[in-house]
C-alpha positions in Angstrom: -49.9 26.5 -395.4 -48.5 27.7 -392.1 -47.7 31.4 -392.6 -45.9 33.9 -390.4 -46.8 37.6 -391.0 -44.3 40.0 -389.5 -45.8 43.4 -388.7 -49.2 41.7 -388.8 -50.7 44.0 -386.2 -50.1 47.1 -388.4 -52.4 48.8 -390.9 -51.6 46.5 -393.9 -50.7 43.5 -391.8 -54.2 43.2 -390.3 -55.7 43.0 -393.8 -53.1 40.5 -395.0 -53.7 38.2 -392.0 -57.5 38.4 -392.7 -56.9 37.5 -396.4 -54.7 34.6 -395.6 -57.0 33.2 -393.0 -59.9 33.5 -395.5 -57.9 31.4 -397.8 -57.6 28.7 -395.1 -54.0 29.2 -394.1 -52.8 28.8 -390.5 -51.5 32.3 -389.7 -49.3 33.6 -386.9 -48.1 37.1 -386.3 -44.9 38.7 -385.0 -45.1 42.3 -384.0 -44.1 44.8 -381.4 -47.8 45.2 -380.7 -50.2 42.5 -379.7 -52.6 41.2 -382.4 -56.2 42.1 -381.6 -57.6 38.7 -382.3 -56.8 36.1 -379.6 -57.4 33.3 -382.0 -54.3 34.3 -383.9 -51.0 33.2 -382.4 -48.9 36.4 -381.8 -45.3 36.7 -380.7 -44.8 40.2 -379.3 -41.4 41.8 -379.3 -38.6 43.1 -381.5 -37.5 40.7 -384.2 -34.0 42.1 -383.7 -33.9 40.0 -380.5 -32.8 36.5 -381.4 -35.1 34.9 -378.8 -38.2 36.7 -380.3 -37.1 35.7 -383.8 -36.7 32.0 -382.6 -40.2 32.0 -381.1 -41.8 33.7 -384.1 -40.5 31.2 -386.7 -41.1 27.6 -385.4 -40.2 24.6 -387.4 -42.9 23.6 -389.9 -43.5 27.2 -391.1 -44.1 27.2 -394.8 -44.0 30.9 -395.7 -43.2 34.3 -394.3 -44.8 37.6 -395.3 -42.4 40.2 -394.1 -44.1 43.5 -393.5 -42.3 44.6 -390.4 -40.2 47.7 -391.2 -39.4 51.3 -390.5 -41.4 53.0 -393.3 -40.9 56.8 -392.6 -38.8 58.4 -395.3 -38.1 61.4 -393.1 -37.4 59.2 -390.2 -34.8 57.3 -392.3 -33.0 60.6 -393.0 -33.0 61.4 -389.3 -32.2 57.9 -388.0 -30.4 56.0 -390.8 -28.6 53.5 -388.6 -31.8 52.4 -386.8 -33.7 52.1 -390.1 -30.9 50.0 -391.4 -31.0 47.8 -388.4 -34.7 47.2 -388.7 -35.0 47.0 -392.5 -31.8 45.2 -393.4 -30.3 43.5 -390.4 -33.6 42.0 -389.2 -34.5 40.9 -392.7 -31.1 39.2 -393.1 -31.5 37.3 -389.8 -35.0 36.3 -390.7 -33.9 35.0 -394.1 -31.1 33.0 -392.6 -33.5 31.4 -390.0 -35.9 30.6 -392.9 -33.0 28.8 -394.7 -32.1 26.8 -391.6 -35.7 25.8 -390.9 -36.7 24.9 -394.5 -39.2 27.7 -395.1 -40.4 27.5 -398.8 -41.4 31.1 -399.5 -40.5 34.6 -398.3 -42.7 37.5 -399.5 -41.3 41.0 -398.9 -43.2 44.3 -398.8 -41.1 46.8 -400.7 -41.6 50.1 -402.4 -41.1 51.9 -405.7 -38.8 54.2 -403.8 -36.1 51.6 -404.6 -35.8 53.1 -408.1 -35.9 56.8 -407.1 -37.4 59.5 -409.2 -38.5 58.3 -412.6 -39.2 60.4 -415.6 -42.1 58.4 -417.0 -43.6 55.1 -416.0 -42.2 52.8 -413.3 -41.6 49.2 -414.3 -39.9 46.3 -412.6 -37.1 46.5 -415.2 -35.7 49.8 -413.9 -32.4 49.7 -412.1 -32.2 50.3 -408.4 -31.4 53.9 -407.6 -32.8 54.9 -404.2 -32.5 58.5 -403.1 -33.1 58.1 -399.3 -31.9 55.7 -396.6 -35.4 54.2 -396.5 -35.3 53.4 -400.2 -31.8 52.1 -399.9 -32.7 49.7 -397.1 -35.6 48.3 -399.1 -33.3 47.9 -402.1 -30.8 46.1 -399.9 -33.5 43.8 -398.6 -34.6 43.0 -402.2 -31.0 42.1 -403.0 -30.8 39.8 -399.9 -33.9 38.0 -401.1 -32.4 37.6 -404.6 -29.3 36.1 -403.1 -31.2 33.6 -401.0 -33.3 32.6 -404.0 -30.2 32.1 -406.2 -28.1 30.3 -403.6 -30.7 28.2 -401.8 -33.8 28.1 -404.0 -36.0 30.1 -401.5 -39.0 31.5 -403.4 -38.8 35.2 -402.9 -41.6 37.4 -404.4 -41.2 41.1 -403.7 -44.3 43.4 -403.8 -43.4 47.0 -404.6 -46.3 48.9 -403.2 -47.6 52.4 -404.2 -49.6 54.5 -401.7 -51.8 52.2 -399.7 -55.0 53.5 -398.2 -58.2 52.2 -396.7 -59.8 51.3 -393.4 -57.6 51.4 -390.3 -55.6 54.6 -391.0 -56.8 56.8 -388.1 -53.3 56.8 -386.5 -51.5 57.8 -389.7 -50.7 61.2 -391.1 -50.5 60.6 -394.9 -52.7 62.6 -397.3 -55.7 60.4 -397.2 -56.1 60.5 -393.4 -55.6 64.3 -393.5 -58.4 64.5 -396.0 -60.6 62.4 -393.8 -59.9 64.4 -390.7 -60.6 67.6 -392.6 -63.9 66.2 -393.7 -64.8 65.1 -390.1 -63.8 68.5 -388.6 -65.4 70.5 -391.4 -61.9 71.9 -392.1 -59.5 72.1 -395.0 -56.2 70.7 -396.2 -52.9 72.1 -397.4 -51.9 71.2 -400.9 -48.2 71.6 -401.9 -47.7 73.7 -405.0 -50.4 73.6 -407.7 -51.7 70.2 -406.7 -51.1 68.7 -410.1 -48.7 66.1 -408.8 -49.8 62.6 -409.9 -50.1 59.9 -407.3 -51.0 56.2 -407.5 -53.3 55.0 -404.6 -54.1 51.3 -404.1 -56.7 50.0 -401.7 -55.4 47.9 -398.8 -57.9 45.1 -399.5 -56.4 44.8 -403.0 -52.9 44.8 -401.5 -53.8 42.1 -399.0 -55.1 39.9 -401.9 -51.8 40.4 -403.7 -49.9 39.1 -400.7 -52.2 36.1 -400.4 -51.7 35.3 -404.1 -47.9 35.7 -403.8 -47.8 33.3 -400.9 -49.6 30.7 -403.0 -47.1 30.6 -405.8 -45.8 33.8 -407.4 -42.2 33.5 -408.6 -39.2 35.3 -407.2 -38.6 38.9 -408.1 -40.3 42.3 -407.9 -43.9 42.9 -408.8 -45.5 46.4 -408.7 -48.8 46.6 -406.9 -50.7 49.8 -407.6 -54.0 50.9 -409.1 -52.3 51.7 -412.4 -54.1 55.1 -412.3 -52.4 58.3 -411.3 -54.9 61.1 -410.4 -53.6 64.5 -409.3 -53.6 65.6 -405.7 -56.5 67.9 -406.7 -58.3 64.9 -408.1 -57.9 63.1 -404.8 -59.4 66.1 -403.0 -62.4 66.0 -405.4 -62.8 62.2 -404.8 -62.7 62.7 -401.0 -65.4 65.4 -401.3 -67.6 62.9 -403.2 -66.9 60.1 -400.7 -67.5 62.2 -397.6 -70.0 64.8 -398.7 -67.8 67.5 -397.2 -66.4 70.7 -398.7 -62.8 70.2 -397.8 -61.4 73.6 -398.9 -57.8 73.7 -400.2 -55.0 76.0 -399.1 -52.1 76.0 -401.5 -48.7 76.2 -399.9 -45.1 76.2 -401.2 -44.1 72.8 -402.7 -41.8 70.6 -400.6 -38.2 70.4 -401.9 -37.6 67.1 -403.8 -41.3 66.1 -404.0 -41.9 63.8 -406.9 -44.0 65.4 -409.6 -45.6 62.1 -410.7 -45.8 58.5 -409.7 -47.0 56.5 -412.6 -46.7 52.7 -412.5 -47.1 49.8 -414.9 -49.0 46.9 -413.3 -48.8 44.6 -416.3 -46.7 42.0 -414.5 -49.2 41.8 -411.6 -52.1 41.3 -414.0 -50.1 38.5 -415.6 -50.0 36.9 -412.2 -53.9 37.1 -412.1 -54.1 40.1 -409.8 -55.8 43.4 -410.6 -57.2 46.2 -408.4 -60.9 46.0 -407.7 -61.7 48.9 -405.5 -62.4 52.3 -407.2 -60.9 55.4 -405.6 -64.2 56.9 -404.4 -65.4 53.6 -403.0 -62.0 53.1 -401.3 -62.2 56.5 -399.8 -65.7 55.8 -398.5 -64.3 52.7 -396.7 -61.6 54.9 -395.1 -64.2 57.5 -394.2 -66.1 55.0 -392.0 -63.3 55.3 -389.5 -63.5 59.1 -389.3 -67.1 60.0 -389.9 -68.4 61.8 -386.7 -71.3 59.3 -386.3 -68.9 56.5 -386.2 -66.0 58.1 -384.4 -68.3 59.2 -381.5 
């Protein structure tokens, strides 16, 4: 298949491009940043520019994996209009061009934030109830895909991702990179509250494989992609200590207002689609550590 990956130069995108190419697909990238491999066709620019969008999606494209997005929850609170432009307006324009040019499948990277805070286990059957502009824009994008599937028959799988981690996170500031930097610097990390909040982490290689499978034939609609395991924040620290061999002392600080006490997901539907996570937490953290370990970083 001929597949366009928007946001393909990013952390998840690079792994998705590699997985698709390993499956034999002809892959191109659209991103604000050039793709590192010159063998991969890359259209560099803002997809909000109609000229960039036109170049990115030539006739004969079979499928689109849409990863390009503003993903900062805090940023969405500070800049809701810009996040709406990128996450909703660009998605709508790309969907319409897909309809005009006969694209068969459109796979969206979404998030469990579309259902807000859940008391219990998250499933695909929960109603949309986002609590931030970021979650709202992803919910809106999901609804756009549903409409294009219903009206035009476009196949539109939606992958609702939990916390994705793995190699290629040096530029990020989420909890896993903070753990890795602490280990590299022989420092510690701050943990909000008692550290017993539960989180689901899924390795980026498992996520990339899910996107490759979805391109091949997953039906329309949402599918939760996560590990299906929810260790506590303190468990994550312990796993990072095992992966890095570092002490990583913990400093407990006041909890953040509105922080979710638990993220627990049901991955039954993904497993019914022949996907399941393969990378264990400690092995996954070791793969992330390779980017931060002093012997490598130097």
